[in-house]
C-alpha positions as CSV (number, residue, x, y, z in Angstrom):
1,M,150.8,60.7,56.7
2,K,149.6,58.8,59.7
3,R,146.7,60.3,61.7
4,C,146.0,60.1,65.4
5,F,142.7,59.9,67.1
6,W,141.3,63.0,69.0
7,I,140.7,62.6,72.7
8,L,137.3,64.1,73.6
9,F,137.6,67.0,76.0
10,L,136.0,65.3,79.0
11,V,136.6,65.2,82.7
12,L,135.4,61.9,84.0
13,P,135.7,60.5,87.5
14,L,138.4,57.8,87.9
15,S,137.2,54.4,89.1
16,A,139.3,52.9,91.9
17,G,141.7,50.1,90.7
18,P,145.3,48.9,90.8
19,L,146.4,51.5,88.2
20,E,144.7,54.4,90.1
21,D,146.1,53.1,93.4
22,A,149.6,53.5,91.8
23,N,148.7,57.1,91.0
24,L,148.4,56.3,87.3
25,V,145.8,58.4,85.4
26,D,144.1,57.6,82.1
27,V,145.1,60.4,79.8
28,Q,142.0,59.8,77.6
29,T,139.8,60.9,80.5
30,S,141.9,63.7,81.8
31,G,140.5,66.5,79.6
32,L,143.8,67.3,77.9
33,P,143.4,68.3,74.2
34,V,145.9,65.7,72.9
35,F,145.8,62.7,70.7
36,V,146.7,59.1,71.4
37,S,148.1,56.6,68.9
38,L,149.9,54.0,70.9
39,R,152.3,52.3,68.5
40,Y,152.7,49.1,70.6
41,A,149.0,48.6,70.6
42,G,149.3,47.7,66.9
43,A,151.9,46.3,64.6
44,D,153.2,49.7,63.4
45,N,156.4,49.5,65.5
46,F,159.9,48.1,65.2
47,T,158.8,44.6,66.4
48,K,156.1,44.4,63.7
49,K,153.9,42.9,66.4
50,R,151.2,44.0,68.8
51,I,152.8,44.3,72.2
52,Y,150.0,45.9,74.2
53,S,146.5,44.4,74.6
54,S,145.1,47.8,75.2
55,D,145.3,51.3,73.6
56,K,144.9,53.0,76.9
57,C,147.4,55.7,77.7
58,Y,148.2,56.0,81.4
59,L,150.7,58.3,83.1
60,H,151.7,58.9,86.7
61,K,149.9,62.0,87.9
62,D,153.2,63.9,88.1
63,A,153.9,63.2,84.4
64,L,150.4,64.1,83.5
65,A,150.8,67.5,85.2
66,G,154.0,68.0,83.2
67,L,152.2,67.1,80.0
68,A,149.4,69.6,80.8
69,K,152.1,72.3,81.2
70,A,153.7,71.3,77.9
71,V,150.3,71.5,76.1
72,E,149.8,75.0,77.5
73,L,153.2,76.1,76.3
74,A,152.7,74.5,72.9
75,T,149.4,76.3,72.3
76,Q,151.2,79.6,73.1
77,E,153.8,79.2,70.4
78,K,153.7,81.5,67.3
79,E,152.5,78.5,65.4
80,P,150.5,76.7,68.0
81,F,150.3,72.9,68.1
82,T,149.5,70.0,70.4
83,F,150.8,66.5,70.8
84,C,150.2,62.9,69.6
85,L,151.3,60.4,72.2
86,W,153.0,57.3,70.9
87,D,153.8,55.6,74.2
88,C,152.9,56.1,77.9
89,Y,152.9,53.7,80.8
90,R,154.4,50.3,79.9
91,P,154.0,47.3,82.2
92,Q,157.3,45.5,82.8
93,D,156.2,42.3,81.1
94,E,155.5,44.2,77.9
95,H,158.9,46.0,78.2
96,K,160.6,42.6,78.3
97,K,159.1,41.8,75.0
98,L,160.7,44.9,73.5
99,W,164.1,44.0,75.0
100,Q,163.9,40.4,73.5
101,T,163.3,41.9,70.1
102,F,166.0,44.6,70.3
103,P,168.4,44.2,73.2
104,N,170.3,47.5,72.8
105,P,170.5,49.6,76.0
106,S,170.9,52.8,73.9
107,Y,167.3,52.5,72.9
108,V,165.6,49.9,75.1
109,A,166.3,49.8,78.9
110,M,167.6,46.5,80.3
111,P,164.8,44.7,82.1
112,K,166.8,44.4,85.3
113,K,167.2,48.2,85.3
114,G,163.6,48.8,84.2
115,S,162.1,51.4,81.8
116,R,161.0,54.8,83.0
117,H,157.9,54.0,81.0
118,S,157.3,51.3,83.6
119,R,157.2,53.9,86.3
120,G,154.6,55.9,84.4
121,M,157.1,58.8,84.1
122,A,158.1,58.7,80.5
123,L,156.4,59.9,77.3
124,D,157.0,59.2,73.6
125,L,155.3,62.0,71.6
126,T,155.4,64.1,68.6
127,P,154.0,67.6,67.7
128,C,150.8,67.5,65.7
129,D,148.2,70.0,64.5
130,F,144.8,70.3,66.1
131,N,143.3,67.7,63.7
132,G,145.8,65.1,64.9
133,N,148.1,65.2,61.9
134,P,151.8,64.8,63.0
135,L,154.0,67.7,62.0
136,P,157.3,67.0,60.1
137,M,160.0,65.8,62.4
138,P,163.5,64.2,61.8
139,T,162.2,60.6,61.8
140,D,159.2,58.4,62.5
141,F,158.9,56.7,65.9
142,D,161.5,54.1,66.9
143,N,164.0,55.0,64.3
144,F,167.3,53.6,65.5
145,T,169.6,55.7,63.4
146,S,171.7,58.8,64.1
147,R,169.1,60.9,62.4
148,A,166.8,60.4,65.4
149,H,169.5,61.8,67.8
150,M,169.0,65.1,69.5
151,D,172.5,66.2,68.4
152,F,171.9,65.4,64.7
153,Y,171.9,68.7,62.9
154,N,171.9,67.9,59.2
155,L,168.2,68.6,58.9
156,P,165.9,71.0,57.1
157,A,165.7,74.3,59.0
158,D,162.0,73.9,59.8
159,I,162.4,70.4,61.2
160,L,165.4,71.4,63.2
161,S,163.5,74.4,64.6
162,R,160.5,72.2,65.5
163,R,162.7,69.7,67.3
164,E,164.4,72.4,69.3
165,T,161.0,74.0,70.2
166,L,159.8,70.6,71.4
167,K,162.9,70.1,73.6
168,K,162.5,73.7,74.9
169,I,158.8,73.1,75.8
170,M,159.3,69.7,77.4
171,T,162.2,71.0,79.5
172,A,160.2,73.9,80.7
173,A,157.4,71.5,81.6
174,G,159.7,69.5,83.9
175,F,161.0,66.8,81.6
176,T,164.5,65.7,80.5
177,H,165.4,64.4,77.1
178,T,167.4,61.5,75.9
179,R,170.2,61.9,73.3
180,T,169.2,59.1,71.0
181,E,165.5,59.6,70.6
182,W,164.0,63.0,69.9
183,W,160.5,61.8,70.8
184,H,161.3,60.5,74.3
185,F,161.0,62.6,77.5
186,D,161.3,61.6,81.2
187,K,159.5,63.5,84.0
188,R,161.9,64.7,86.6
189,G,161.5,62.7,89.8
190,W,161.2,59.4,88.0
191,K,163.9,57.8,90.2
192,N,161.5,58.1,93.2
193,K,158.7,56.1,91.5
194,P,158.5,52.3,91.7
195,L,158.7,50.0,88.7
196,L,155.2,48.7,87.9
197,N,153.9,45.6,86.2
198,I,150.2,46.4,86.5
199,A,148.3,45.2,83.4
200,L,146.6,47.7,81.2
201,P,142.8,47.4,81.1
202,Q,141.2,45.8,78.1
């Protein structure tokens, strides 16, 4: 089972820069007790290549506030859990690389339309325990089969329940879900945010 890396519970001042000017916040310095394992910062993704030059997870401040609410709700569950983040803000140039590899709008937004990740308003995540171990879910990340769909119900009862709990929590935290990817959530209000192509810091 893959493990994620613990984010230290720190609150650090943000330095001024293009990302911060665009209201993007580094999750790893936000103080949230979540884990980050950006799949596109390595080769463990559907392209089998490293797409990002950095493993920094940035979100628009509105999406970060929603994530904070989701964490609060998850820790209040009968079986508490937190989250491992698989993808956060994605510069448009990096998004084009994904489209070139898999030009299917059911899973990768057309570049001319732009990804909600490129607005800092989308999250790919999975429930995990407090040691960073992902909990059993229908599929791994970027599984382009019907088993990854939110309306696929031929699943073990515990996995189906966990998926529905995830959807419930993220909805209550101000996110919408996509039918084809159980791990993908968009913060409401994303349409009002600009597409960005600000490079991630090294």
